[in-house]
C-alpha positions in Angstrom: -22.5 14.2 -2.1 -21.0 14.1 -5.6 -18.3 16.5 -4.5 -17.4 14.3 -1.6 -17.4 11.2 -3.8 -15.1 13.0 -6.3 -12.7 13.9 -3.5 -12.6 10.3 -2.3 -11.9 9.1 -5.8 -9.1 11.5 -6.2 -7.6 10.5 -2.8 -7.8 6.8 -3.8 -5.9 7.5 -7.0 -3.3 9.5 -5.2 -2.8 6.7 -2.6 -2.6 4.1 -5.4 0.1 6.1 -7.2 2.0 6.5 -3.9 1.7 2.8 -3.3 3.2 2.1 -6.7 6.1 4.4 -6.0 6.8 2.8 -2.6 6.6 -0.7 -4.0 9.2 0.3 -6.6 11.5 1.5 -3.9 11.0 -1.7 -1.9 11.8 -3.7 -5.0 15.0 -1.7 -5.5 16.0 -2.2 -1.9 15.1 -5.9 -1.6 15.0 -7.3 -5.1 13.2 -10.6 -5.5 12.2 -10.7 -1.9 10.1 -7.6 -2.1 6.7 -9.3 -2.4 7.6 -11.8 0.3 8.6 -9.0 2.7 5.5 -7.1 1.9 3.3 -10.1 2.5 5.1 -10.9 5.8 4.6 -7.3 7.1 1.0 -7.3 6.0 0.3 -10.6 7.8 2.0 -9.4 11.0 0.1 -6.1 11.0 -3.1 -8.0 10.5 -2.4 -10.4 13.4 -1.4 -7.4 15.7 -4.5 -5.5 14.8 -6.7 -8.4 15.7 -5.1 -8.9 19.2 
């Protein structure tokens, strides 16, 4: 169990770092609108997943 928990923790950290890199790319591409774009896409995916 500890080994599986450690694997999950490492994967979470890896994904978090990847998220940071992708967010930086989004900011470069869209500037001040990056967070608004991200929020809009998140909301649309949430609505689509519920339907």
